C-alpha positions as CSV (number, residue, x, y, z in Angstrom):
1,M,-17.1,3.7,-33.8
2,A,-13.6,4.4,-32.9
3,R,-13.2,6.8,-30.1
4,R,-10.1,9.6,-29.8
5,Y,-8.4,10.1,-26.7
6,L,-5.2,12.2,-25.9
7,F,-2.9,11.0,-24.0
8,R,-0.5,13.4,-22.0
9,I,2.0,11.1,-19.9
10,F,4.4,12.1,-17.2
11,R,7.5,11.3,-18.4
12,F,11.5,11.2,-16.7
13,D,14.8,9.2,-16.7
14,P,17.0,9.8,-14.0
15,E,20.1,8.6,-16.3
16,K,19.6,11.6,-18.7
17,D,16.7,14.0,-18.0
18,E,16.9,17.2,-16.0
19,Q,13.5,17.7,-15.3
20,P,10.7,15.7,-15.8
21,Y,8.3,16.3,-18.5
22,F,4.7,15.4,-20.5
23,Q,4.9,13.5,-23.5
24,D,1.6,13.6,-25.5
25,Y,0.1,10.8,-27.6
26,F,-3.2,10.3,-30.0
27,Y,-5.1,7.0,-29.5
28,E,-8.1,5.7,-31.4
29,E,-10.0,2.9,-28.8
30,E,-11.8,0.3,-31.2
31,K,-13.6,-1.5,-28.7
32,P,-13.6,-0.9,-24.7
33,K,-10.5,-0.8,-22.8
34,V,-9.0,-0.1,-19.7
35,I,-5.8,2.2,-18.6
36,L,-3.1,-0.2,-19.3
37,E,-4.5,-1.8,-22.5
38,A,-4.0,1.8,-23.8
39,L,-0.7,1.8,-21.9
40,M,0.8,-1.1,-23.7
41,D,-0.7,-0.4,-27.0
42,I,1.1,3.1,-27.2
43,R,4.4,1.1,-26.0
44,N,4.0,-1.3,-28.9
45,E,2.7,0.4,-31.8
46,Q,4.2,4.6,-31.1
47,D,7.1,4.7,-28.3
48,A,8.6,1.5,-27.0
49,T,10.6,3.3,-24.9
50,L,7.5,4.4,-22.4
51,A,8.4,2.3,-19.4
52,F,5.2,1.5,-16.6
53,R,5.0,-1.4,-13.9
54,Y,2.2,-3.9,-14.1
55,S,1.5,-7.4,-13.7
56,C,-1.2,-9.5,-12.8
57,R,-4.3,-7.7,-14.7
58,E,-7.0,-8.0,-12.4
59,A,-6.2,-5.7,-9.7
60,V,-5.0,-8.6,-7.7
61,C,-1.1,-7.5,-6.9
62,G,-1.5,-3.8,-7.2
63,S,1.5,-3.0,-9.4
64,C,-0.3,-1.2,-11.6
65,G,-1.5,1.9,-8.8
66,M,-1.0,5.4,-10.9
67,V,-2.3,8.8,-10.8
68,I,-5.1,9.7,-13.7
69,N,-6.8,12.4,-14.1
70,G,-5.4,13.2,-10.4
71,Q,-7.0,10.1,-8.9
72,F,-5.2,7.5,-7.5
73,E,-6.1,4.4,-9.6
74,L,-5.5,1.0,-10.8
75,A,-5.2,1.1,-14.8
76,C,-5.5,-2.4,-15.1
77,R,-9.2,-1.6,-13.8
78,T,-9.6,2.2,-14.9
79,R,-11.7,1.9,-18.7
80,L,-11.5,4.5,-20.5
81,N,-15.2,5.2,-21.0
82,S,-15.4,5.7,-17.3
83,L,-13.5,8.6,-17.1
84,G,-16.1,11.2,-19.3
85,T,-13.0,12.6,-21.3
86,E,-11.0,12.5,-24.2
87,R,-8.7,13.6,-22.2
88,I,-6.4,11.7,-20.0
89,I,-3.3,12.2,-17.7
90,L,-1.7,9.9,-16.4
91,E,1.4,10.5,-13.7
92,P,3.4,7.9,-11.4
93,L,2.1,7.7,-8.1
94,P,3.8,10.7,-5.2
95,N,5.8,10.3,-2.4
96,L,8.1,7.5,-4.2
97,P,11.1,7.9,-5.8
98,V,10.8,7.8,-9.6
99,L,12.8,5.6,-11.5
100,K,11.2,6.1,-14.8
101,D,8.5,7.6,-16.2
102,L,5.5,6.0,-14.2
103,V,7.9,3.5,-12.6
104,V,8.5,4.6,-8.7
105,D,10.4,3.1,-6.5
106,M,8.6,1.5,-4.2
107,E,11.8,0.4,-1.7
108,P,10.6,2.6,1.0
109,F,7.0,2.0,1.1
110,F,8.3,-1.6,1.2
111,Q,10.6,-0.2,4.4
112,A,7.9,0.4,6.3
113,L,5.8,-2.0,6.0
114,E,9.3,-4.1,7.4
115,A,9.5,-1.5,10.5
116,I,6.2,-3.7,11.8
117,R,6.9,-7.3,11.2
118,P,4.4,-7.9,9.1
119,Y,3.9,-11.6,9.2
120,V,2.2,-14.1,12.4
121,M,5.0,-14.1,14.8
122,A,5.1,-17.8,16.8
123,E,6.6,-16.7,20.0
124,E,7.8,-12.9,21.4
125,E,10.8,-12.0,19.4
126,G,13.8,-11.5,21.4
127,E,16.8,-13.5,23.1
128,G,15.7,-16.6,23.3
129,A,12.6,-16.4,20.5
130,G,12.7,-19.0,17.4
131,V,13.9,-18.2,13.8
132,Q,11.4,-17.5,11.8
133,G,10.6,-20.1,9.8
134,G,13.0,-22.6,11.9
135,Q,11.5,-25.9,12.5
136,E,9.9,-25.1,15.9
137,E,7.9,-22.1,14.7
138,S,7.1,-24.6,11.5
139,L,5.1,-26.7,13.7
140,W,3.9,-24.4,15.8
141,L,1.7,-22.8,12.9
142,S,1.3,-26.1,11.5
143,S,-0.8,-27.1,15.4
144,P,-4.5,-27.0,16.0
145,G,-3.0,-24.1,17.9
146,Y,-2.7,-21.8,14.5
147,R,-5.9,-22.5,13.6
148,I,-8.5,-19.4,13.8
149,E,-11.9,-19.4,14.2
150,E,-14.1,-18.1,11.6
151,K,-15.5,-14.8,13.7
152,E,-11.8,-14.4,14.5
153,M,-11.3,-14.0,10.6
154,E,-14.0,-11.8,10.2
155,A,-12.6,-9.0,12.7
156,I,-9.3,-9.2,10.6
157,E,-10.6,-10.0,7.2
158,P,-11.0,-6.3,5.6
159,L,-7.4,-5.7,6.6
160,T,-6.1,-8.5,4.8
161,N,-7.5,-7.6,1.4
162,C,-5.0,-4.2,0.8
163,I,-2.8,-5.4,-2.5
164,L,0.5,-3.6,-1.5
165,C,-0.2,-1.4,-4.6
166,G,0.6,1.7,-2.0
167,C,-2.0,4.2,-3.1
168,C,-2.5,5.4,0.6
169,F,1.2,5.8,1.1
170,S,1.1,8.1,-2.0
171,A,-1.8,9.8,-1.1
172,C,-0.6,10.0,2.4
173,P,-0.1,13.8,3.5
174,V,2.3,12.8,6.5
175,V,4.2,11.3,3.5
176,A,4.9,13.5,2.0
177,R,6.2,16.2,4.9
178,D,7.6,13.5,6.9
179,E,10.2,10.8,5.2
180,R,10.0,8.9,8.8
181,Y,6.6,8.5,8.7
182,L,6.0,4.9,8.8
183,G,2.4,5.5,6.1
184,P,-1.2,4.3,6.9
185,I,-0.8,0.3,5.5
186,A,1.9,-0.6,7.9
187,L,-0.3,0.6,10.7
188,A,-3.1,-1.2,9.8
189,K,-1.5,-3.9,9.1
190,L,0.3,-4.1,12.9
191,Y,-3.2,-3.7,14.0
192,R,-4.6,-6.8,12.0
193,Y,-1.8,-8.7,13.0
194,I,-1.9,-8.2,16.6
195,Q,-5.8,-8.5,16.8
196,D,-5.3,-12.2,15.1
197,P,-5.3,-14.9,17.8
198,R,-3.0,-16.3,16.8
199,D,0.3,-14.0,17.0
200,R,2.2,-13.8,20.1
201,R,4.0,-10.4,19.9
202,S,3.7,-8.9,23.0
203,F,3.0,-4.9,23.7
204,K,7.2,-4.5,24.0
205,D,7.1,-5.4,20.3
206,W,5.7,-2.8,19.0
207,Q,5.9,-0.4,21.6
208,H,8.3,1.9,19.2
209,V,5.4,3.1,17.0
210,G,4.6,5.7,19.7
211,N,5.8,8.2,18.8
212,L,5.1,11.3,15.4
213,S,6.8,8.8,12.9
214,G,4.0,6.2,13.7
215,L,0.5,6.5,15.7
216,W,0.9,10.0,16.6
217,G,1.8,11.4,13.6
218,C,-1.9,11.1,11.1
219,D,-3.4,13.7,10.5
220,T,-7.0,11.7,10.7
221,V,-8.0,13.0,6.8
222,F,-8.7,9.5,5.9
223,R,-7.1,10.7,2.6
224,C,-5.9,6.9,2.6
225,N,-9.3,5.1,3.2
226,E,-10.8,7.0,-0.3
227,V,-8.3,5.8,-2.6
228,C,-7.6,3.0,-1.7
229,P,-8.9,0.7,-4.5
230,R,-10.0,-2.7,-2.2
231,Q,-11.9,-0.2,0.9
232,V,-9.4,-1.3,3.3
233,N,-9.8,1.8,5.6
234,P,-6.1,1.6,7.4
235,A,-7.3,4.7,8.4
236,H,-9.9,3.3,10.9
237,A,-7.3,0.4,12.0
238,L,-4.4,3.3,13.2
239,L,-7.5,5.1,15.2
240,A,-8.2,1.1,16.5
241,L,-4.7,0.9,16.9
242,R,-3.8,3.9,19.5
243,R,-6.8,3.0,21.5
244,R,-4.9,-0.3,21.6
245,Y,-1.7,2.3,22.0
246,V,-2.8,3.6,25.0
247,W,-4.8,1.1,26.3
248,E,-1.7,-1.5,27.0
249,K,0.2,1.9,28.1
250,I,-2.4,2.2,31.0
251,K,-2.0,-1.7,31.9
252,Q,2.0,-0.5,32.2
253,I,1.5,2.3,34.6
254,F,-0.9,-0.1,36.9
255,R,1.6,-3.3,36.6
256,K,4.3,-0.9,37.6
257,S,2.6,0.7,39.9
258,K,2.0,-2.5,42.4
């Protein structure tokens, strides 16, 4: 027997709408489906102007992150019958500009990531450093020294599970009030790389995050941990990065005193 749902979906086209609004769609579920499948049916059968983002449909790419009945979720893995209600409210991720309807501009999120240089640095950056992707670096990356032991990998593996969905960034209360704040996953990924034994960046390469727009801006309310669909726990990594930062500062002071 078909189950009837009311979808109340956030709509906004900056090119023609003065204000956002919600539009209602009735949807009948003949067999168990996820939110993304329902959205595709609504777009194909009721309203071709409805905009939303998706790609892999397997909870791997992170493209379909949105707010579903007030919860940060991936549309491709959230089943309609798991919500416990026939009234479903869909909203775009907050803290990011809306391009159209449920599609947000991820540029601020990726800019924050770029600020911490999210890759294994083959040598310290600066004068004389190898160009990312250059021949010297490529040779080093393919050498035995680039290998990582299993135990070392286990320590950083949870942080490699991030799918860049942006849920933690969007749920962060600090990002909401300070657009300069790097956000949870950027800082967590920084910790992931400085903990990687293959990474050669020094403290001078990342000490710029030791301010209120970085390490010390976090309110430690752990909202990012709550909403992460892959249990990356960025807040825990951020706290560990704080401890590492303090330790590096102490070492710096002792070196200067000699």
